[in-house]
N, C-alpha and C positions, 0 to 999 in steps of 0.2 A: 690422730686427732683431726677434726674437721674445722677449717677456718670459718668464721662467721661471715655472713654476707655484709658487704659494705667496705668501708675503708679500714685498713689495718691500724692498729694502735700507734705505730711509729711512723706512718706514712704522712707526708706533708702534701696537702692539696692547696692549690692556689685558687682562691675564691674571689679574686678581685674582678671587677667589671672592666670591660674594655670600652673606651669611648668610640662611638660610631658616628660618622657624619650623616646628616640627613640625605636621603635619596633624592635624586633629581625628579622633577615632576614629569609625568608622562604626557605627551602631546595628545590632544583629543583626536579621535578617529574621524576623518572626513569621508563622506560618501564619494564613491568613484563615479564620475560621469562618463558614460560610454556613448560614443557617437555611432557605434556599430549597430545595425538593425538586428533585432532578435531573430534567431534561426528557428524556423518552424519545420517540423518533419511532416512527411506525408501522413503519418499516423495521427498527428495532432490536428491536421486539417480535416481528416475524416471524422475524428472525434467531435470537432466543432460542428461539422456538417450534420452528423447524426444527432447531436444534442439539439439542433434547431428544429428537428422534425419530431412529431410524436412517436413513441415506440411501437404503436399499434396502427396498422393500416385499416382505418375505419371503413373505407370503401369495400375492402375484401371481407371484413366482418359482416357488413350489411348484406353483401351478395350471398354469403354462406347462410346467414339467418333467413334470407328470403328463400333460398333453395331448400332449407330444412322445413320451413313453413309450407312450401309447395310440394313437399315429399319428393323432391328431385335430387336431394343430396344423399349419396349412399352411406348410410350409417350401419356398420357391422359391429355389433357388440364384441364379437370374438377378436376382430382386428384391433379394435380400440384397446381391449384388455391385453392383447399380445404386445402392442406398442408401449402401453404403460409399464408393463413388466420389463420390457427390454430397456426402457428409459431408466426405470428404477434400478435394475441390475447392471446397467452399463454394458449391455451385450455388444453394442456396435464397436466399442474399442477393443473387444476381444476377438472379433471376426478376422480371419486371415485375409490379407490384402491380395 
C-alpha cells in the first residue's frame, strides 16, 4: 500500500508561531571620499587625444580629390577590386608572416 502525501494520521505537528524580535536598522551607506588622484593609462590618454580630433584627415581628402580632378591620381579598377575583395574576405590575416 502507498502512503498518501502529507502528514500521517497519527503524527503530531507543532504549528505554533515563534516570537521574533525586530531586526536592528541598517545604517545608511555613505559615499567614500578619496584623496587619491585617478589613475589614467596610456590607452585612455590616446583615446582622449583621438576623440578630440576628427576621424577624417580633411587635408588629405582634399589633396586626393584635387589629384583625381587633375587626372594625376592613379586609379586602377582591378587594384581597387582586388583590395575590396581582400578586405571582404579578410585575406591579410591569412597570409603567412
